[in-house]
C-alpha positions as CSV (number, residue, x, y, z in Angstrom):
1,Y,0.1,0.0,-0.1
2,K,2.6,2.5,0.9
3,L,4.5,1.6,-2.4
4,G,1.4,2.4,-4.3
5,L,1.2,5.8,-2.7
6,I,4.7,6.5,-3.4
7,G,4.3,5.6,-7.0
8,N,1.3,7.7,-7.2
9,K,2.6,10.7,-5.4
10,S,5.7,10.7,-7.8
11,S,3.3,10.4,-10.9
12,S,1.3,13.4,-9.7
13,M,4.0,15.2,-8.8
14,S,5.6,14.7,-12.5
15,A,2.4,15.6,-13.8
16,E,2.0,19.0,-11.9
17,N,5.3,19.7,-12.8
18,N,4.6,19.3,-16.4
19,D,1.6,21.8,-15.9
20,D,3.2,24.4,-14.2
21,E,6.4,24.6,-16.0
22,P,5.5,23.9,-19.8
23,S,8.7,25.6,-20.9
24,M,11.2,23.6,-18.8
25,S,13.8,22.4,-21.1
26,K,14.5,18.9,-22.1
27,D,17.8,18.5,-20.2
28,N,16.4,20.3,-16.9
29,L,13.2,17.8,-17.3
30,Q,15.4,15.0,-17.5
31,D,17.6,16.0,-14.4
32,S,14.4,16.4,-12.6
33,N,13.6,13.2,-13.2
34,I,16.8,11.5,-12.3
35,Q,16.4,13.6,-8.5
36,N,13.1,12.5,-8.4
37,N,14.0,8.7,-9.0
38,T,16.8,8.9,-6.9
39,S,15.1,10.2,-4.3
40,I,12.1,7.8,-4.6
41,T,14.9,4.9,-4.8
42,R,16.3,6.0,-1.8
43,L,13.0,6.2,0.2
44,M,12.0,2.6,-0.8
45,Q,15.5,1.2,0.3
46,S,15.2,3.1,3.7
47,A,11.4,1.6,3.8
48,F,12.5,-2.0,3.1
49,S,15.3,-1.8,5.4
50,K,13.0,-1.0,8.3
51,I,10.9,-4.0,7.3
52,Q,13.9,-6.2,7.2
53,D,14.4,-4.9,10.9
54,E,10.9,-5.6,11.8
55,L,10.6,-8.9,10.4
56,Q,14.0,-9.6,11.9
57,S,12.7,-8.9,15.6
58,S,9.4,-10.3,15.0
59,I,11.0,-14.1,14.6
60,P,9.5,-15.9,17.4
61,K,11.8,-17.3,20.0
62,P,11.2,-20.6,21.5
63,S,8.9,-20.2,24.6
64,S,10.1,-22.0,27.8
65,S,6.5,-22.8,28.7
66,T,5.8,-25.1,25.7
67,D,7.5,-28.8,25.6
68,P,9.5,-29.1,22.9
69,A,8.8,-32.8,22.7
70,T,5.2,-32.5,21.9
71,P,4.1,-32.4,18.5
72,E,1.9,-29.2,18.7
73,G,4.8,-27.1,19.9
74,T,7.0,-28.5,17.3
75,E,4.7,-27.6,14.5
76,S,3.7,-24.3,15.4
77,S,7.2,-23.3,16.1
78,T,8.0,-24.7,12.5
79,A,5.4,-23.0,10.4
80,N,6.2,-19.6,12.4
81,Q,9.6,-20.1,11.3
82,Q,9.0,-20.9,7.8
83,E,6.6,-18.0,7.2
84,S,9.0,-15.7,8.9
85,D,11.7,-17.0,6.5
86,A,9.7,-16.5,3.7
87,A,8.7,-13.1,4.4
88,K,12.6,-12.0,5.1
89,S,13.3,-13.5,1.9
90,F,10.9,-11.2,0.1
91,A,11.9,-8.4,1.8
92,D,15.6,-9.1,0.7
93,N,14.7,-9.6,-2.9
94,V,12.9,-6.6,-3.1
95,S,15.7,-4.2,-1.4
96,S,18.3,-5.9,-3.5
97,F,15.9,-5.0,-6.5
98,F,15.9,-1.3,-5.5
99,S,19.3,-1.1,-4.6
100,R,20.3,-2.8,-8.0
101,K,20.4,0.7,-10.0
102,S,22.9,2.2,-7.6
103,S,25.5,-0.9,-7.6
104,N,25.3,-1.8,-11.5
105,P,28.1,-0.2,-13.5
106,D,27.5,2.2,-16.5
107,I,26.5,0.7,-19.5
108,A,29.3,2.5,-21.5
109,E,31.9,1.0,-18.9
110,I,30.5,-2.4,-19.7
111,I,30.8,-1.9,-23.5
112,Q,34.1,-0.7,-23.2
113,Q,35.6,-3.5,-21.3
114,A,33.8,-5.9,-23.2
115,Q,35.2,-4.6,-26.5
116,N,38.5,-4.4,-24.9
117,I,38.1,-8.7,-24.0
118,A,36.8,-9.3,-27.2
119,N,39.7,-7.5,-28.9
120,N,42.4,-9.5,-27.1
121,D,40.7,-12.6,-27.1
122,G,39.9,-12.6,-30.9
123,A,43.2,-10.5,-32.2
124,S,42.9,-9.7,-35.7
125,Q,39.5,-11.1,-36.1
126,T,37.7,-9.0,-33.3
127,L,36.1,-5.7,-34.6
128,S,38.6,-5.7,-37.9
129,S,38.8,-7.2,-41.0
130,S,41.3,-9.7,-42.5
131,S,42.6,-8.7,-45.9
132,S,40.5,-10.5,-48.5
133,S,43.5,-12.1,-50.3
134,S,44.7,-13.7,-47.1
135,G,41.1,-15.0,-46.1
136,F,40.7,-16.6,-49.6
137,L,44.3,-18.1,-49.3
138,S,43.6,-19.7,-45.9
139,Q,40.6,-21.4,-47.2
140,V,42.6,-22.6,-50.1
141,L,45.0,-24.0,-47.9
142,Y,42.5,-25.4,-45.6
143,F,40.8,-27.2,-48.9
144,Q,44.3,-28.3,-50.1
145,Q,45.0,-30.0,-46.4
146,N,41.5,-31.5,-46.2
147,A,40.6,-32.5,-49.6
148,K,40.5,-36.2,-48.4
149,S,38.4,-35.4,-45.5
150,I,36.0,-33.3,-47.4
151,Q,35.6,-35.9,-49.8
152,K,35.1,-38.7,-47.6
153,T,32.8,-36.6,-46.1
154,L,30.6,-35.8,-49.1
155,E,30.6,-39.6,-49.9
156,S,29.1,-40.6,-46.8
157,S,26.6,-37.8,-47.3
158,F,25.0,-39.5,-50.2
159,G,26.6,-43.1,-49.8
160,P,23.7,-44.2,-47.4
161,Y,21.2,-43.2,-50.2
162,I,22.8,-45.4,-52.9
163,S,22.8,-49.1,-53.3
164,D,26.1,-51.1,-53.1
165,D,25.8,-51.7,-56.5
166,I,25.4,-48.1,-57.9
167,N,28.6,-45.5,-57.9
168,L,27.9,-41.8,-57.4
169,S,29.4,-40.9,-60.3
170,D,27.7,-43.4,-62.4
171,L,24.3,-41.8,-61.1
172,F,25.5,-38.3,-61.8
173,Q,26.8,-39.3,-65.7
174,S,23.4,-41.2,-66.2
175,I,21.6,-38.0,-66.2
176,P,20.8,-37.6,-70.1
177,S,21.1,-34.0,-70.7
178,I,20.2,-30.3,-69.7
179,A,17.1,-31.4,-71.8
180,A,16.0,-33.4,-69.1
181,A,16.1,-30.9,-66.5
182,H,14.3,-28.5,-68.9
183,Y,11.4,-30.7,-69.3
184,Y,11.2,-32.0,-65.8
185,L,10.7,-28.3,-64.7
186,E,8.1,-27.8,-67.1
187,H,6.3,-31.0,-66.1
188,Q,6.6,-29.8,-62.4
189,E,5.1,-26.6,-63.0
190,S,2.3,-28.0,-64.6
191,I,1.5,-30.0,-61.0
192,K,2.5,-27.8,-58.6
193,T,-0.1,-24.6,-59.7
194,P,-1.4,-22.2,-57.5
195,S,-4.5,-24.2,-56.8
196,W,-2.3,-27.2,-55.8
197,K,-0.4,-24.7,-53.5
198,R,-3.4,-23.6,-51.9
199,R,-4.7,-27.1,-51.5
200,R,-1.8,-28.0,-49.5
201,H,-1.9,-25.4,-47.3
202,R,-5.8,-25.7,-46.8
203,F,-5.5,-27.1,-43.0
204,Q,-2.6,-25.1,-42.1
205,P,-3.1,-22.2,-39.5
206,S,-2.6,-18.9,-41.3
207,V,0.1,-16.2,-40.6
208,E,-0.8,-12.8,-38.8
209,V,0.0,-10.1,-41.4
210,M,1.6,-8.0,-38.7
211,K,3.7,-10.8,-37.9
212,V,5.7,-9.8,-41.1
213,N,6.6,-6.3,-39.4
214,E,8.7,-8.7,-36.8
215,L,10.4,-10.7,-39.4
216,N,11.2,-8.0,-41.7
217,E,13.1,-6.3,-38.8
218,A,15.0,-9.4,-38.4
219,L,15.5,-9.5,-42.0
220,I,17.3,-6.4,-41.9
221,L,19.6,-7.5,-39.2
222,S,20.4,-10.7,-40.9
223,E,21.5,-8.8,-44.4
224,L,23.5,-6.4,-42.4
225,S,25.8,-9.6,-41.4
226,Y,26.7,-9.6,-45.1
227,A,28.4,-6.3,-45.1
228,D,31.9,-6.2,-45.7
229,S,33.6,-4.0,-43.2
230,V,32.9,-3.4,-39.7
231,E,32.1,0.1,-40.0
232,E,29.0,-0.9,-42.1
233,V,27.9,-3.2,-39.5
234,R,28.2,-0.4,-36.8
235,E,26.4,2.4,-38.9
236,G,23.8,-0.2,-39.9
237,L,23.0,-0.7,-36.4
238,E,23.0,2.8,-35.6
239,S,20.8,3.4,-38.2
240,L,18.0,1.2,-36.8
241,Y,17.2,3.6,-34.1
242,D,18.9,6.9,-35.6
243,E,16.4,9.6,-34.4
244,D,17.4,12.3,-36.9
245,W,16.4,10.1,-40.1
246,S,13.2,11.4,-40.1
247,D,13.8,15.0,-40.9
248,E,13.8,14.4,-44.7
249,E,11.2,11.8,-44.6
250,S,8.6,14.0,-42.4
251,G,9.1,17.1,-44.9
252,G,10.0,19.3,-41.7
253,R,7.0,18.4,-39.8
254,S,8.5,18.5,-36.3
255,K,5.4,17.1,-34.4
256,K,5.8,13.9,-36.6
257,K,9.6,13.8,-36.0
258,D,9.3,14.2,-31.9
259,K,6.5,11.8,-31.9
260,R,9.0,9.2,-33.4
261,K,11.8,10.4,-31.2
262,T,9.4,9.5,-28.1
263,N,9.0,6.0,-29.7
264,S,12.4,5.3,-30.6
265,S,13.3,5.1,-26.9
266,N,11.3,1.8,-26.6
267,K,13.2,0.2,-29.1
268,A,16.2,-2.0,-28.3
269,Q,19.4,-0.2,-29.1
270,W,22.4,-2.2,-29.9
271,E,25.9,-1.5,-29.5
272,L,28.6,-3.6,-31.6
273,L,31.0,-5.7,-29.3
274,F,32.5,-7.9,-31.7
275,C,32.5,-8.4,-35.4
276,D,34.1,-10.9,-37.7
277,T,33.8,-10.5,-41.6
278,Q,35.8,-13.1,-42.7
279,S,34.7,-16.6,-42.6
280,R,36.1,-20.1,-42.6
281,P,35.3,-23.5,-42.8
282,N,32.9,-24.3,-39.9
283,E,33.3,-20.9,-38.7
284,P,30.9,-18.4,-39.9
285,S,31.0,-14.6,-40.2
286,H,29.0,-13.0,-37.6
287,F,28.8,-10.0,-34.9
288,L,27.6,-9.8,-31.6
289,A,25.9,-6.7,-30.0
290,I,24.7,-5.7,-26.4
291,Q,21.4,-3.5,-25.6
292,K,22.6,-0.4,-24.4
293,N,19.4,1.1,-23.3
294,A,17.6,-1.8,-21.2
295,S,16.3,-0.8,-18.0
296,Q,18.6,-0.5,-15.0
297,Y,16.1,-2.3,-13.0
298,D,16.2,-5.3,-15.6
299,D,18.1,-8.3,-14.2
300,T,18.3,-9.6,-17.3
301,L,21.3,-9.2,-19.7
302,H,20.3,-8.7,-23.5
303,V,22.4,-10.0,-26.5
304,L,22.3,-10.0,-30.1
305,M,24.2,-12.4,-32.4
306,V,23.4,-12.3,-36.1
307,V,25.3,-14.9,-38.5
308,R,25.9,-14.6,-42.1
309,G,24.8,-17.1,-44.7
310,T,26.9,-18.4,-47.5
311,K,29.3,-16.0,-48.9
312,S,32.8,-17.4,-49.3
313,M,34.3,-20.8,-50.5
314,G,34.7,-21.7,-46.6
315,D,30.8,-21.3,-46.4
316,L,30.6,-23.5,-49.2
317,I,32.5,-26.1,-47.8
318,T,30.6,-26.3,-44.4
319,D,27.5,-26.4,-46.6
320,A,28.8,-29.3,-48.4
321,M,29.3,-31.3,-45.2
322,M,25.9,-32.1,-45.3
323,E,26.2,-35.7,-43.4
324,A,23.7,-36.6,-41.0
325,T,25.7,-37.0,-37.6
326,D,24.6,-38.2,-34.0
327,Y,23.3,-35.1,-32.1
328,E,21.6,-34.9,-28.5
329,Y,19.5,-32.4,-27.2
330,D,17.8,-32.4,-23.6
331,G,18.8,-36.2,-23.4
332,V,16.9,-37.3,-26.6
333,Q,19.1,-38.7,-29.5
334,G,18.8,-37.6,-33.2
335,K,20.6,-36.3,-36.1
336,A,22.0,-33.3,-37.3
337,H,23.7,-31.7,-40.4
338,V,27.5,-32.1,-39.6
339,G,29.2,-29.1,-40.9
340,I,26.3,-26.7,-39.7
341,T,26.8,-28.6,-36.1
342,R,30.5,-27.6,-35.8
343,S,29.6,-23.9,-36.8
344,G,27.0,-23.7,-34.2
345,E,29.5,-25.3,-31.8
346,Y,32.0,-22.7,-32.7
347,L,30.0,-19.7,-32.0
348,T,28.8,-21.1,-28.5
349,K,32.6,-21.8,-27.5
350,R,33.8,-18.7,-29.3
351,H,31.8,-16.2,-27.1
352,K,31.6,-18.2,-23.7
353,K,34.0,-16.2,-21.9
354,L,32.7,-12.8,-23.2
355,L,29.2,-13.6,-22.2
356,A,30.4,-14.6,-18.7
357,T,32.5,-11.2,-18.3
358,L,29.3,-9.4,-19.5
359,L,27.2,-11.3,-16.5
360,Q,29.8,-10.5,-14.0
361,L,30.4,-6.6,-15.1
362,S,26.6,-6.2,-15.2
363,D,25.7,-8.2,-12.0
364,K,22.9,-9.6,-14.1
365,R,21.0,-12.7,-13.1
366,K,19.7,-13.9,-16.7
367,L,20.9,-13.8,-20.1
368,D,18.6,-13.5,-23.0
369,V,20.3,-13.9,-26.5
370,T,18.5,-13.3,-30.0
371,L,20.3,-15.0,-32.9
372,I,19.6,-14.3,-36.1
373,G,20.7,-15.7,-39.5
374,H,20.1,-16.4,-43.2
375,S,20.8,-19.9,-44.8
376,L,23.9,-21.2,-43.4
377,G,23.9,-18.8,-40.8
378,A,20.1,-19.4,-39.5
379,G,21.3,-23.3,-39.1
380,A,24.6,-22.3,-37.2
381,A,22.4,-19.8,-35.1
382,T,20.1,-22.3,-34.3
383,I,22.9,-25.0,-33.3
384,A,24.3,-22.4,-31.4
385,A,20.9,-21.6,-29.0
386,M,20.4,-25.4,-28.6
387,N,23.8,-25.6,-27.1
388,M,23.1,-22.7,-25.0
389,M,20.0,-24.4,-23.5
390,N,20.9,-28.1,-23.7
391,S,21.8,-28.3,-20.0
392,D,22.8,-26.4,-17.2
393,Q,26.2,-26.7,-18.0
394,F,26.4,-23.8,-20.0
395,A,24.9,-21.7,-17.2
396,R,27.2,-22.7,-15.0
397,D,30.2,-21.8,-17.2
398,I,29.0,-18.3,-17.8
399,G,27.7,-17.7,-14.2
400,N,29.5,-15.6,-12.0
401,G,32.1,-17.9,-10.1
402,G,29.5,-20.9,-10.8
403,D,26.7,-19.3,-9.8
404,K,23.8,-22.0,-10.8
405,N,21.2,-19.3,-10.5
406,V,22.0,-17.7,-13.8
407,K,19.4,-18.4,-16.0
408,V,19.6,-18.5,-20.2
409,S,17.3,-18.0,-22.5
410,A,17.9,-18.0,-26.3
411,N,15.3,-17.1,-29.3
412,V,16.0,-17.9,-33.1
413,I,15.0,-16.3,-36.1
414,G,15.9,-17.9,-39.3
415,F,15.6,-17.4,-43.1
416,G,16.1,-20.1,-45.4
417,C,17.7,-22.4,-42.8
418,P,18.9,-25.5,-44.5
419,A,17.7,-28.9,-43.7
420,L,19.3,-29.2,-40.0
421,L,18.0,-31.6,-37.8
422,S,15.9,-34.7,-37.5
423,Q,12.3,-34.7,-37.0
424,N,12.0,-35.4,-33.3
425,L,14.8,-32.7,-32.7
426,S,13.1,-30.2,-35.1
427,L,9.9,-30.5,-32.9
428,M,11.8,-29.9,-29.5
429,T,13.1,-26.3,-30.8
430,K,9.5,-25.0,-31.5
431,N,9.3,-23.2,-28.7
432,F,12.5,-20.9,-29.1
433,V,13.2,-21.1,-32.9
434,T,11.2,-19.8,-35.9
435,T,12.1,-20.7,-39.7
436,V,10.9,-18.7,-42.3
437,I,10.9,-20.1,-45.7
438,A,10.0,-18.2,-49.0
439,D,7.9,-20.3,-51.3
440,A,10.3,-22.4,-53.5
441,D,13.3,-21.8,-51.4
442,V,15.6,-24.8,-52.3
443,I,18.1,-24.8,-49.7
444,P,15.7,-25.9,-46.8
445,R,14.5,-28.7,-48.6
446,M,18.2,-29.6,-49.6
447,S,19.9,-32.9,-47.8
448,G,21.7,-35.8,-49.0
449,A,18.5,-37.9,-49.5
450,T,16.3,-35.0,-51.4
451,L,19.2,-34.5,-53.8
452,V,19.5,-38.3,-54.4
453,N,15.7,-38.2,-54.9
454,L,15.9,-35.6,-57.5
455,L,18.9,-37.2,-59.6
456,L,16.6,-40.4,-59.6
457,D,13.6,-38.6,-61.0
458,L,15.5,-36.9,-63.5
459,N,16.9,-40.2,-64.5
460,Q,13.6,-41.8,-64.8
461,F,12.0,-38.7,-66.3
462,E,10.7,-39.7,-69.9
463,Y,10.9,-36.3,-71.9
464,Q,11.3,-38.1,-75.3
465,D,7.5,-36.9,-76.2
466,L,7.8,-33.4,-75.1
467,A,11.2,-32.9,-77.0
468,E,9.6,-34.4,-80.2
469,R,6.5,-32.0,-79.6
470,D,8.6,-29.0,-79.8
471,V,10.8,-30.0,-82.5
472,E,7.6,-30.8,-84.6
473,Q,6.0,-27.6,-83.7
474,A,9.3,-25.8,-85.2
475,L,9.0,-27.7,-88.6
476,R,5.3,-26.7,-88.7
477,E,6.0,-23.3,-88.2
478,L,8.7,-23.7,-90.8
479,Q,6.4,-25.1,-93.1
480,G,3.7,-22.8,-92.8
481,R,5.9,-19.8,-93.6
482,F,8.2,-21.5,-96.4
483,S,5.1,-22.6,-98.1
484,D,3.1,-19.3,-98.3
485,S,3.0,-18.1,-101.7
486,S,0.2,-15.7,-101.4
487,P,0.8,-11.9,-103.3
488,T,2.8,-9.5,-101.3
489,M,3.0,-5.8,-101.9
490,V,6.2,-4.4,-102.9
491,G,6.3,-0.6,-103.0
492,N,2.9,0.0,-105.2
493,R,3.4,-3.1,-107.1
494,Q,1.9,-6.8,-106.2
495,S,4.7,-9.3,-106.2
496,N,3.9,-13.1,-106.8
497,K,7.3,-14.3,-105.8
498,Q,7.6,-17.8,-104.8
499,V,9.5,-19.3,-102.0
500,P,12.5,-21.1,-103.1
501,F,11.2,-24.4,-101.7
502,S,8.4,-26.0,-99.6
503,I,8.0,-28.5,-96.9
504,D,5.9,-31.3,-97.5
505,E,4.3,-33.7,-94.9
506,D,6.6,-36.5,-96.3
507,A,9.7,-34.3,-95.5
508,I,8.1,-33.5,-91.8
509,Q,7.9,-37.3,-91.0
510,K,11.4,-38.2,-92.3
511,V,12.8,-35.2,-90.0
512,M,11.0,-36.5,-86.9
513,G,12.2,-40.2,-87.6
514,Y,15.5,-38.6,-87.5
515,V,14.7,-37.0,-84.4
516,H,13.2,-39.9,-82.7
517,R,16.2,-41.9,-83.2
518,S,18.6,-39.1,-82.1
519,I,16.7,-38.3,-78.7
520,D,16.3,-42.0,-77.9
521,K,20.0,-42.3,-78.3
522,V,20.8,-39.7,-76.3
523,S,18.5,-40.3,-73.6
524,G,20.2,-43.8,-73.2
525,G,17.4,-45.8,-74.2
526,E,17.4,-48.8,-76.6
527,G,19.0,-47.0,-79.5
528,D,22.1,-46.8,-77.7
529,M,23.4,-50.1,-76.1
530,S,26.9,-48.6,-75.4
531,K,25.6,-47.2,-72.2
532,P,23.6,-48.8,-69.7
533,S,19.8,-47.6,-69.6
534,G,19.0,-44.9,-67.0
535,K,16.1,-47.0,-65.9
536,N,18.7,-49.6,-64.8
537,V,20.3,-47.3,-62.3
538,A,17.0,-46.6,-60.6
539,A,16.7,-47.2,-56.7
540,D,14.1,-46.8,-54.2
541,K,13.3,-43.3,-53.3
542,M,15.0,-42.3,-50.0
543,I,13.5,-41.1,-46.6
544,P,14.9,-37.8,-45.9
545,C,16.2,-37.3,-42.4
546,L,17.0,-34.1,-41.9
547,F,14.4,-31.2,-41.7
548,P,14.3,-27.2,-40.9
549,P,14.1,-26.8,-37.6
550,G,11.5,-25.2,-34.8
551,T,8.3,-23.5,-36.2
552,C,8.3,-23.3,-39.9
553,I,6.4,-20.2,-41.4
554,H,5.9,-21.0,-45.4
555,F,5.0,-17.9,-47.6
556,Y,3.9,-19.0,-50.9
557,R,2.4,-17.3,-54.2
558,D,-1.4,-18.4,-54.3
559,G,-2.1,-17.1,-57.8
560,S,-3.6,-13.8,-56.7
561,G,-0.7,-12.9,-54.2
562,I,1.3,-14.0,-51.2
563,D,-0.1,-15.9,-48.4
564,G,1.6,-17.4,-45.2
565,A,0.9,-20.6,-43.3
566,Y,2.5,-22.5,-40.1
567,V,3.4,-25.9,-41.7
568,P,5.2,-28.9,-40.3
569,C,8.8,-29.4,-40.7
570,T,7.9,-32.3,-42.7
571,F,6.4,-30.0,-45.7
572,F,9.8,-29.7,-47.0
573,D,10.9,-33.4,-47.5
574,E,11.6,-32.9,-51.4
575,I,13.2,-30.4,-53.3
576,D,10.6,-28.0,-55.0
577,V,11.8,-27.9,-58.4
578,A,10.7,-24.3,-60.2
579,R,12.2,-21.3,-61.6
580,T,12.4,-19.3,-58.4
581,M,13.7,-21.9,-56.4
582,V,16.9,-19.8,-56.2
583,D,15.9,-16.7,-56.3
584,D,13.4,-17.3,-53.4
585,H,16.4,-18.4,-51.3
586,L,18.1,-14.8,-51.7
587,I,17.3,-11.8,-49.4
588,S,16.7,-9.3,-52.2
589,S,14.8,-11.1,-54.9
590,G,13.0,-13.6,-52.4
591,Y,12.4,-12.6,-48.6
592,R,12.4,-9.0,-48.9
593,K,10.0,-9.1,-51.8
594,I,7.8,-11.6,-50.7
595,F,7.5,-9.5,-47.5
596,L,6.8,-6.1,-49.3
597,N,4.3,-7.7,-51.6
598,M,2.2,-9.2,-48.8
599,M,2.0,-6.0,-47.0
600,R,0.8,-4.0,-50.1
601,D,-1.7,-6.6,-50.8
602,F,-3.1,-6.2,-47.4
603,H,-2.9,-2.4,-47.2
604,K,-4.1,-2.3,-50.9
605,D,-1.4,0.0,-51.5
606,D,0.9,-0.6,-54.4
607,H,3.4,2.1,-53.1
608,F,3.5,0.8,-49.6
609,S,7.1,0.3,-48.1
610,F,8.6,-0.7,-45.1
611,E,9.7,2.2,-43.1
612,R,13.5,2.2,-43.1
613,R,13.6,2.0,-39.4
614,R,10.7,1.0,-37.6
615,T,9.8,2.8,-34.2
């Protein structure tokens, strides 16, 4: 009750001051608020100190008139003691809460010390960029030194999906030609129409349109990780909450600008602590930042980690290691992408010391890490988050002197995350991992099993009739043009010039017979006995064991616009062959474009655009 009166009194005093002094400057108002907060804090500390003293003095002492041997006396004494201990513990916690502000060091001091530690720990990798040439040479050297190991990993990635009498190289060589892929694409597009997509999503929960705003902000951060220099990353973080940007866009309307300035204080503001713009195999490029505008009464340390996707040779090597390795999470055995698993473990190990130091300097009791990534970065961020929450060991490692009370939480937003986890592990990450997938994005569907299944489909696909159809169509078009002897006008005179030759039906049939034999030979049919028939390489379809992690959100083109739905991870158990399968994976032509089109349809505004910085 007293606390409520104090709070109401301070609020009313603040309101009266605002009414009586409308012309008070912003600096004076801030000084006044600081003084009021300080006096209130001291008053609360004094009040709870008195409460503690009263509780201490009110603890009942054993009475001589009560026989300790009697059950009634023992039970009464124990109950009173427990009540007193509980009340005293509550007072201690509240007193500690209000004294936290004065005991915590300044956030700028924490950031400076953390940056120094990161610089000393990471040497040239931290807050600096190695030269591109040295990075490339180191990757080439790594590839040369580990060529056999990489080859073995690739073979083991595909090996389990191919029978003993089939060689992987034979499977690739048995693919007829680029024509097979061309006609297979046409065939798939004739099946996977917008109606087909709507039917597949019919019973899946729809995504709230406003969820796109939150996802778009995370997408901006994931794109920032592809910056080429540390300065670009730092400037990008600052621009997310820059208050002066609205000058141009508001057209000089100070009222709108002031409103945005006020709201910007409620948004997380990040200060860069660590940035590595060079990636190496199983060591992805990423940056780490700390929230610098968190409340001083908040007992949680808020950290941001953004991991870059595939951009260099080192990233490609990591992607290629798609073997499903054993992985345990929360006591449950499953499978995980071996290359990305190593990348996630590197991130956790790399910053364990830094996070422990931040907790010690800030005197925080909880650690909340937000991880964001695109493509490879999304997978590495997921594994890092799972490692942080996998057991109490990580919390003990980063706790102050082994303090077991440190609580760790992690949340991941990933875009186009590769097939990463087995189904059972993917379901276990639904509470803290969100995977966003744009329409036909190929990466979330790509694993050793799905790639082999695609090769088998291409090998078995009968495209001869489609190829002969196109050749005959071209011949008919030539026949019509060269056989046309109708009069034409040349200047003011009519000309009856005849074409030099004509194509009759017999000629067309003769050409088609030659085409039929040629296509049959190229496709490995009966016309060519020197090569094994593609059908002989056929094998049973493989069952994929890796899927995208967590809660999967699928945005798709439904024929009239963009729609979104929450779908199970098994929704992506085969490669969706489409003309946009590569573009959909990119940020600019895929995710950003889909988000923008969806919001334009929702607002019915063709000129809608996301604000550069959302307040």
